[in-house]
C-alpha positions in Angstrom: -11.0 -69.6 -6.3 -12.4 -69.9 -2.9 -10.0 -71.1 -0.1 -11.2 -73.0 2.9 -9.5 -72.6 6.5 -7.7 -75.3 8.3 -10.8 -76.0 10.4 -13.1 -76.6 7.5 -10.5 -78.7 5.7 -10.1 -80.9 8.8 -13.9 -81.4 8.8 -14.0 -82.4 5.3 -11.0 -84.8 5.8 -12.8 -86.4 8.8 -16.0 -86.8 7.0 -14.1 -88.5 4.1 -12.3 -90.9 6.4 -15.5 -91.7 8.2 -17.1 -92.4 4.8 -14.2 -94.7 3.8 -14.4 -96.7 7.0 -18.2 -97.2 6.7 -17.4 -98.5 3.1 -14.7 -100.8 4.3 -17.1 -102.2 7.1 -19.8 -102.8 4.3 -17.3 -104.6 2.1 -16.2 -106.8 5.0 -19.8 -107.6 5.8 -20.5 -108.5 2.1 -17.5 -110.7 2.0 -18.5 -112.5 5.2 -22.0 -113.0 3.9 -20.7 -114.4 0.6 -17.7 -116.5 1.8 -18.4 -117.1 5.5 -15.0 -115.8 6.5 -13.6 -112.5 7.5 -10.8 -110.9 5.8 -8.9 -110.8 9.0 -8.8 -114.6 8.9 -6.2 -114.6 6.2 -3.2 -114.2 8.4 -1.1 -116.5 6.3 0.0 -114.3 3.3 1.0 -117.5 1.6 -2.6 -118.8 1.5 -4.4 -118.1 -1.8 -8.0 -116.9 -2.0 -10.4 -118.2 -4.8 -13.2 -116.1 -6.1 -16.4 -117.2 -7.6 -14.8 -118.2 -11.0 -12.1 -120.2 -9.2 -9.4 -117.6 -9.8 -6.7 -117.7 -7.1 -5.6 -114.4 -5.5 -2.6 -113.8 -3.3 -3.6 -112.2 0.0 -1.5 -109.5 1.6 -2.6 -108.5 5.1 -1.5 -105.1 6.3 -0.3 -104.9 10.0 -0.2 -101.9 12.3 3.0 -100.6 13.9 2.3 -102.5 17.2 2.1 -105.9 15.3 5.2 -105.0 13.3 7.1 -104.2 16.4 6.1 -107.5 18.1 7.2 -109.4 15.1 10.5 -107.5 15.0 11.1 -108.3 18.7 10.4 -111.9 18.3 12.8 -112.1 15.4 15.5 -110.3 17.2 15.1 -112.7 20.3 15.4 -115.6 17.8 18.5 -114.2 16.3 20.0 -113.5 19.8 19.2 -117.1 20.8 21.0 -118.3 17.6 23.9 -116.2 18.3 24.3 -117.6 21.9 24.1 -121.1 20.5 26.8 -120.3 17.9 29.1 -119.0 20.8 28.5 -122.1 22.9 29.4 -124.4 19.8 32.5 -122.2 19.2 33.7 -122.4 22.7 33.1 -126.2 22.7 35.1 -126.6 19.6 38.0 -124.1 20.1 38.0 -123.6 23.8 37.8 -119.8 23.3 35.1 -117.2 23.3 34.0 -115.0 20.4 34.1 -111.9 22.6 37.6 -110.9 21.6 38.9 -107.8 23.3 41.8 -107.3 20.9 40.6 -106.4 17.5 44.0 -107.2 16.0 44.0 -110.8 17.6 44.1 -113.5 15.1 43.5 -117.3 15.1 43.8 -120.3 12.9 40.9 -122.6 11.9 41.0 -126.4 11.6 42.7 -126.1 8.1 45.4 -123.9 9.5 44.2 -120.7 7.8 44.9 -117.6 9.8 42.0 -115.2 10.4 42.0 -111.6 11.9 39.3 -111.3 14.4 37.3 -108.1 14.6 35.0 -107.8 17.6 32.2 -105.1 17.7 32.0 -103.0 20.8 28.9 -101.4 22.4 28.6 -97.5 22.6 29.4 -97.7 26.3 32.7 -99.7 25.6 33.5 -97.2 22.8 33.0 -94.2 25.0 35.2 -95.7 27.7 37.9 -96.3 25.1 37.6 -92.9 23.7 37.9 -91.3 27.3 41.1 -93.4 27.9 42.6 -92.2 24.7 41.8 -88.6 25.3 43.3 -88.8 28.9 46.4 -90.5 27.4 46.8 -87.6 24.9 46.2 -85.0 27.7 48.9 -86.7 29.7 51.3 -86.6 26.7 50.7 -82.9 26.1 51.3 -82.2 29.7 54.6 -84.1 29.5 55.6 -82.1 26.4 54.8 -78.9 28.0 56.8 -79.8 31.1 59.9 -80.8 28.9 59.5 -77.5 27.0 59.5 -75.5 30.1 62.6 -77.4 31.4 64.5 -76.7 28.2 63.4 -73.2 27.3 62.2 -71.7 30.6 58.9 -70.6 29.1 55.4 -72.2 28.7 53.8 -72.5 25.3 50.8 -70.4 26.7 53.3 -67.5 27.1 53.2 -67.1 23.3 49.9 -65.2 23.1 51.2 -62.8 20.4 51.0 -64.9 17.2 53.3 -62.4 15.6 56.1 -63.4 18.0 58.6 -65.8 16.5 60.0 -68.8 18.3 63.6 -69.8 17.8 64.7 -73.4 18.3 68.1 -74.7 19.3 69.5 -74.2 15.9 68.3 -70.6 15.7 65.6 -71.3 13.2 62.6 -68.9 13.4 59.1 -70.5 13.8 55.7 -68.7 13.5 53.5 -69.4 16.6 49.9 -70.2 16.3 48.1 -70.6 19.5 44.8 -72.4 19.6 42.1 -70.9 21.8 39.0 -72.6 23.2 35.5 -71.6 22.4 35.0 -69.7 25.7 38.0 -67.5 24.9 36.9 -67.0 21.3 33.4 -66.0 22.6 34.9 -63.5 24.9 37.1 -62.0 22.1 33.9 -61.9 19.8 31.8 -60.1 22.5 34.8 -57.7 23.1 35.0 -57.0 19.4 31.2 -56.5 19.1 31.2 -54.2 22.1 33.9 -52.1 20.5 31.9 -51.8 17.3 28.8 -50.9 19.1 30.6 -48.1 21.0 32.2 -46.9 17.6 28.6 -46.8 16.1 27.2 -44.8 19.0 30.1 -42.4 18.7 29.4 -41.9 14.9 25.7 -41.3 15.7 26.7 -38.7 18.4 29.1 -37.0 15.9 26.3 -37.0 13.3 23.8 -35.4 15.7 26.3 -32.7 16.8 27.0 -31.7 13.2 23.5 -32.0 11.5 21.2 -31.7 14.5 19.3 -35.0 13.6 19.6 -38.6 14.4 20.1 -41.2 11.7 17.1 -43.1 13.1 15.0 -40.1 12.1 15.2 -41.1 8.5 12.4 -43.5 8.7 11.0 -42.6 5.3 13.2 -44.3 2.7 12.1 -42.0 0.0 13.4 -38.9 1.8 16.8 -37.7 0.5 19.7 -36.8 2.6 22.1 -33.9 1.7 25.8 -33.9 2.7 27.9 -30.8 3.4 28.6 -30.4 -0.4 24.9 -30.6 -1.2 25.1 -34.0 -2.7 21.7 -35.9 -2.4 21.8 -39.4 -0.9 19.1 -42.0 -1.0 18.4 -43.4 2.6 17.8 -47.1 3.1 16.8 -48.0 6.8 17.3 -51.6 7.9 14.5 -53.0 10.0 14.8 -55.9 12.5 12.9 -59.2 12.1 10.3 -58.1 14.7 9.4 -54.9 12.9 9.4 -56.7 9.5 7.0 -59.3 11.1 4.7 -56.5 12.3 4.7 -54.9 8.8 3.8 -58.3 7.2 1.0 -58.9 9.7 -0.4 -55.5 9.0 -0.3 -56.2 5.3 -2.0 -59.5 5.7 -4.8 -58.0 7.9 -5.3 -55.2 5.2 -5.6 -58.0 2.5 -8.1 -60.0 4.6 -10.2 -56.8 5.2 -10.1 -56.2 1.3 -11.3 -59.8 0.8 -14.1 -59.5 3.3 -15.1 -56.3 1.5 -15.1 -58.0 -1.9 -17.2 -60.9 -0.5 -19.7 -58.4 1.0 -20.0 -56.5 -2.3 -20.5 -59.8 -4.2 -23.2 -60.9 -1.8 -25.0 -57.5 -2.1 -25.0 -57.7 -5.8 -25.7 -61.3 -6.5 -27.3 -62.5 -3.4 -24.9 -65.5 -2.9 -21.7 -66.0 -1.2 -18.6 -67.1 -3.1 -18.4 -70.1 -0.7 -21.7 -71.4 -2.1 -20.0 -72.4 -5.4 -19.0 -75.8 -4.0 -19.8 -77.5 -7.3 -16.8 -76.8 -9.7 -19.0 -77.7 -12.6 -21.6 -75.0 -12.0 -20.9 -71.8 -14.1 -21.2 -68.2 -12.7 -22.8 -65.5 -14.8 -21.7 -61.8 -14.6 -23.8 -58.8 -15.2 -23.4 -59.1 -19.0 -24.5 -62.7 -18.9 -21.0 -64.1 -19.6 -20.6 -67.5 -18.1 -17.4 -68.3 -15.9 -16.1 -71.5 -14.8 -15.6 -71.8 -10.9 -12.5 -73.6 -9.6 -12.5 -74.0 -5.8 -9.0 -74.5 -4.4 -8.7 -77.1 -1.5 -5.9 -77.5 0.9 -3.4 -80.4 1.0 -5.6 -82.2 3.8 -8.7 -82.1 1.8 -7.0 -83.3 -1.3 
């Protein structure tokens, strides 16, 4: 199986597209020569086309993204005009606008039936309403904190120790859970991580002092490690993503070199390159005269 690179696949794809475009232009020319009309003239998809036998065909004309966008905008403008017209008619009949600020507001129609009005709000209006709601909640929290401090002489932030219990006026003990923001959590995480790294360095130093070697020296995973009691341990050394990528690239380069070597040997023996077998129907004969069927893999673009 002979693979092709991205560049060669792109060339095959472009050649195929150019061939199809030429065929399309040829079909259009033949159609015009026979019927005296271009295919682009059939803009009305409801208009049937009749062939030489009088058979009626339904025409479907594909339009590009720009034409679809223009049609969409025209339709949208028409709907907006209709909406404005409905609003004017509503105002003329009921003396009120459809732009209701209170979503729970209700009204009665001509028959006396009560309706609940739900008005849609834009993203800007919703953001403003959300901000006002958050501000109101912040004010409420600040008010509660003030009342708590006035009654108990302590702020809620003072309960940093979640193991410390809080007693209410009736003497009931409550367990306190203090929420911390993402910045505080990040600082606690970094502090914990630094502590672990320091502990790791300390362990490495103790190991070096006892055995005279660093743990990083055990690069060969097949090398056994013996402890103080003489027990053998198998060493597994973790490698970072960067080192793994280097090993992978080296392996790929080695495989590519082997492939190039095989191609060179094949050419030296048979006088042909493997890429020459473009025709999948052409058999290949080995030294014993055995016929082999060639299958050439093509990338997704070429397919």
